[in-house]
N, C-alpha and C positions, 0 to 999 in steps of 0.2 A: 269644308268640302274638298279643297285642294289637297289637304293632308290625306284624306281618304283615297283620292285618286293616286297620290304618290305611293301610299301603302300598297294598293292593288298592283301598281306598276312594278314596285320593288319585289313583290311576291312572284309575279310573272317572270321577272328577270331572274330571280333566284332559281326558279324551276328550269328556266332555259339554260342557265349556267350548269345545273346539275346534269343536263342531257348531253353535254359536250363529249363525254367519254375520254379517251386517251389523248393527252396533249403534251407538248414539249415542256421543258422545265420553266422557261420564261412565261409561257401561257399559264402554267400551273400556279406560278407566283401571282400573276395578275388576277387569276380566278380566286385564289385564296384571299387576297386583299379585298376584292370586290365582295366576296361572300361575307367577310367580316364587316365591311362598311354597310352592306345591306342589312345585316342583322342588327347593327347598332341603330340604323335609321328606323327599321320596323319596330324595334323595341322601344326606342326613346323618342321617335318622331323628330320634330323640328329642333327640340332642345339638344338632342344628340348631334345633329348636323351643325348646330351653332358652335359646339365644342370641337368640331373637326375642321380646322381651318384649311387643311390641304385636301379635304374630301373631293372637292370639285376638280382639283388638279389631278388626283389619282384617277377619277372617273374619266376625265378628258384624255389622259394617257391610255386608258383602257379602250376608249372609242378608237383611238389611232391604232392600237395594237390589233383589234379585232376587225377593223374596217375591211381588209382585203379577204381574209379567210372566212370570216363570220359576219357578213354585212347585217343580217337580221339582229344579231346580238349587239353589234355596234349601234344600230338604230335605236334599240331599246334603251341602251345606256344613255344615248343622247336625249331621249325623251325624259329620263330621270333627271338629267342635268337641267333640261328646260323647266321641269316642274320645280326643281329646287330654286332656279332663278326667279320663277314667278312668286315663290314664297319669300323671296328676298334674301336668299342664301348665296 
């Protein structure tokens, strides 16, 4: 059940990322990394996350990066991190 919620949250986050429009270079890099991580998680589930030891670090960095200019996006990424923590990752 938790994995299904995570998948739905990741898909929503992916859609939100796609709606950001024009961004600076650093934000573009953060978005590209997040999109790649989200794709891996959606396709591979928990097993993909297990193989990505720094996934949570990158997502935590993204939360900090988006906190000021995109608080909704930052909150969504934090929800993903919370879900991963509940799954033991």
